[in-house]
C-alpha positions in Angstrom: -7.5 15.5 52.5 -8.2 17.7 49.6 -6.3 21.0 48.5 -6.4 23.9 46.1 -3.5 25.5 44.9 -4.6 29.2 43.2 -1.1 30.1 41.9 -0.5 31.6 38.4 2.9 30.7 38.5 3.0 27.2 37.1 6.4 26.0 37.9 5.5 26.8 41.6 1.9 25.4 41.2 2.9 22.2 39.7 6.1 21.8 42.1 3.7 22.4 45.0 1.5 19.9 44.0 3.8 16.5 43.0 4.6 17.7 46.7 1.2 17.8 48.5 0.4 14.6 46.2 3.2 12.5 47.8 2.0 13.1 50.7 -1.0 11.3 50.0 -3.3 14.7 49.1 -5.9 15.5 46.4 -4.5 18.6 45.0 -6.4 20.8 42.4 -4.6 23.7 40.7 -6.0 26.9 39.4 -4.3 29.7 37.5 -6.0 33.0 38.5 -8.7 33.9 40.8 -12.0 33.6 39.0 -10.6 29.9 38.4 -9.9 29.7 42.2 -13.3 30.8 43.4 -15.3 28.8 41.0 -13.5 25.3 42.1 -13.9 26.4 45.7 -17.7 26.7 45.1 -17.9 23.3 43.2 -15.6 21.1 45.2 -15.0 20.6 48.8 -11.5 21.2 49.5 -10.1 21.2 53.1 -7.5 23.8 52.5 -7.0 26.4 49.5 -3.6 27.5 49.2 -4.5 31.1 47.7 -1.7 33.4 46.3 -2.5 37.1 47.2 -1.8 38.5 43.7 -3.5 36.7 41.0 -4.8 38.0 37.9 -8.8 38.2 36.7 -10.0 38.2 40.5 -7.4 39.2 43.3 -6.8 36.9 46.0 -8.3 39.2 48.5 -11.8 38.8 46.6 -11.1 35.6 46.4 -10.6 35.0 50.2 -13.6 37.5 51.2 -16.2 34.8 49.1 -14.7 31.9 49.8 -14.6 33.3 54.1 -18.4 34.1 53.2 -19.6 31.3 51.1 -17.6 28.3 52.5 -16.6 29.3 56.0 -15.6 25.6 56.7 -12.8 25.9 54.0 -9.3 26.8 55.6 -7.5 29.4 53.5 -3.2 29.9 53.6 -2.8 33.0 52.0 0.5 33.2 49.9 2.3 36.6 49.3 5.8 37.9 48.3 5.6 40.6 51.4 6.2 39.2 54.8 5.7 42.4 56.4 3.4 42.7 59.6 1.2 45.3 58.2 0.5 42.8 55.5 0.0 39.9 57.5 -2.8 41.5 59.8 -4.1 42.9 56.3 -4.6 38.7 55.0 -5.5 37.8 58.4 -8.1 40.4 58.3 -9.7 39.4 55.0 -10.1 35.7 56.5 -7.4 33.9 55.6 -6.6 31.3 58.4 -2.7 31.6 58.3 -0.3 33.5 55.9 3.0 32.1 54.5 5.5 34.1 52.9 7.2 33.2 49.7 9.9 32.1 49.2 8.7 28.9 51.7 10.5 25.6 52.7 7.8 23.0 51.5 8.2 21.2 55.0 6.7 24.3 56.8 4.0 24.5 53.9 3.1 20.9 54.8 3.0 21.3 58.4 1.2 24.2 58.3 -1.6 22.5 56.1 -1.8 19.8 58.4 -2.8 22.1 61.0 -5.0 23.8 59.2 -6.8 20.5 58.1 -7.3 19.6 61.6 -9.3 22.5 62.2 -11.8 22.1 59.8 -15.4 20.5 60.1 -14.4 16.9 58.8 -11.2 17.1 61.1 -10.1 13.4 62.9 -7.2 12.7 65.2 -4.1 12.8 64.0 -3.8 9.0 65.0 -6.7 6.8 64.2 -6.6 2.8 65.3 -8.9 0.1 64.2 -8.2 -3.2 66.2 -4.4 -3.8 65.5 -4.0 -1.2 63.2 -2.8 2.4 63.0 -2.9 5.4 60.7 -1.2 7.9 61.9 -2.3 10.9 59.4 0.4 13.3 60.7 3.6 11.1 59.7 1.7 9.6 56.8 2.1 6.0 58.3 0.3 3.1 58.8 1.1 0.2 60.9 -0.3 -3.7 61.6 0.4 -5.5 64.7 3.3 -2.9 65.0 4.5 -3.5 61.7 4.7 -0.5 59.3 2.8 -0.9 55.8 4.5 0.1 53.0 2.1 1.5 51.4 1.1 4.4 48.3 0.2 7.6 48.7 -3.2 6.3 47.2 -3.3 3.3 49.2 -2.7 5.3 52.1 -5.2 8.0 51.2 -7.8 5.1 50.9 -7.1 3.3 54.4 -7.1 6.8 56.1 -10.7 7.7 54.6 -12.0 4.1 55.4 -10.7 4.2 59.1 -12.0 7.7 59.7 -15.4 6.6 58.4 -15.6 4.3 61.6 -17.3 0.9 60.1 -19.5 3.1 57.5 -19.3 2.0 54.1 -17.5 4.9 51.7 -18.6 4.5 48.1 -15.8 4.5 45.4 -17.2 8.2 44.0 -16.4 9.6 47.6 -12.9 8.1 47.3 -12.4 9.5 44.3 -13.2 12.6 45.6 -11.3 12.5 48.7 -7.9 11.2 47.4 -7.9 12.0 43.6 -8.3 14.8 42.2 -10.2 16.3 39.3 -8.3 15.0 36.6 -9.1 11.5 37.1 -11.5 9.8 34.7 -15.0 9.3 36.9 -15.3 5.8 35.1 -11.6 4.6 36.1 -11.2 1.2 37.7 -8.5 2.9 39.7 -10.1 2.8 43.0 -11.0 -0.8 42.7 -7.4 -1.7 42.1 -6.1 0.3 44.8 -8.4 -1.1 47.6 -7.5 -4.4 46.1 -3.7 -3.9 46.7 -4.3 -2.2 50.1 -6.3 -5.5 50.9 -3.5 -7.7 50.3 -1.2 -5.3 52.2 -3.1 -5.4 55.0 -2.8 -8.9 55.2 -4.9 -11.4 57.5 -7.4 -11.5 59.1 -9.0 -9.5 56.5 -10.2 -6.1 57.7 -11.4 -4.5 54.4 -14.3 -5.5 53.2 -16.6 -4.6 49.6 -20.4 -3.7 49.9 -21.7 -4.9 46.2 -23.6 -2.1 44.6 -22.3 0.6 47.7 -18.4 0.4 48.2 -15.9 -0.4 50.9 -15.7 -0.2 54.5 -13.9 -1.1 57.4 -14.5 -4.4 58.8 -13.9 -6.6 62.0 -15.8 -8.0 65.5 -14.0 -5.5 67.8 -13.2 -2.7 65.3 -13.2 0.6 66.7 -11.9 3.9 65.8 -10.0 6.2 68.2 -7.9 9.0 68.7 
């Protein structure tokens, strides 16, 4: 899942971004409303965490524009006010959910997961491929009932490959969905992550490299299910 945090308080934005990255999400940050809208137009985000009181362009304007131009993107609006009137007003602008500051990180993650399941790219909370199960809600993966010790990036790559249901996923798509905008597009990080992921998945092999195209899940009986 790819997330944009639009927040002008750097310590909040950085803390939330670190936490979400540990959850295996790709996270970008925008420090003002104009930058947030620009990034929302350029990148395919699942959820935008939008502070309402942003400089350069107010969060209300950003919310309206995203709702109009990218209706598939879900907006979680943040505000220092938790009054009912503010809640109603925020939802009327097109926000999909509303969270008052200060908030508990666990609640933020739960709301992001709920919004992510409502996007057009939504997928089941639990996906299977033969004896492999990927639980996106709990951020766990097991094979033959044994839990795999995966890093957040390894889990993110596995999640995207299983969701593709045997179709090839290019390294560029994996960079877009699992890493963030600061990643060097010429890096070999995808190849190295796939290499360690393949080793952790064990035998028989179920992750294939398609020369010049990318990677896919492979098995004679492999199938995706929720």
